N, C-alpha and C positions, 0 to 999 in steps of 0.2 A: 503494499499499500504505499501511496505518495500523498503528501498533503502539501497544498499551497494556499496563499491568500492573496486575493485580487482586490483591488480597489474598484468600486462600482459608483458612478455618479448616477444621481437622478433617483435614488430610493427616497420615498417620502413618508411611508408608513407601514403598517402591517401587511396591508394589500400587495406592496411591493415585495416585502420579505416573503410572503407566501408565494408570489409569482416566481421569483428567481429560485428559491429553494426547490419548488416542485419541478420547474424545468430541468433543473439540473439532476435532481433525483430520478428523473424520467431516463436519463442516460445509462446505458449498460455500463457498469463498472464504477459508478459513483456511489460510495458508501455513505457519505455524509456531506451535507451542504448547510452551513450555519452562516446566515446574513446578520451583519451588526449594523443597525441603522445608524447609530451614533458615530460609529468609526467610518461608515460607508464602505464597508469590506464584506467579503464573503470567503469563508474558508471552507476548502473542499478537500475530502479525503477520497481518493479514488485509487483504482486498479490501474497502473500505467499499461498493462498489457491489454486492456479492453477499451481505454479511452485516453486520449492525450490532452494537453493544456490548450491546444488550439480549438479542439472540438468543445471544449468547456467555455472558452472565451466566445466562440460562435454562439453557443447556446444562450449565453448571457445577452449577447447582441440581438439575438432573435426575439428574446423575451422583451426587448425594447429598452435596454440599459447600456451604458457605455463602460465596459471594462477597462482598466488601464494597467 
């Protein structure tokens, strides 16, 4: 398992957190996704053999947010 934290601009409330987390958890290989509204970050625990960071970043963008 691999873990990384990404900054995500545009999160405004609980709905944003749920949207990002559920989008990431729908990816095969993502074990955990925890969004932090105050810090504007998402920490993802994932299996690097099933999913890579570029797929995770793309999923965040497709959910309507800007990962950095």
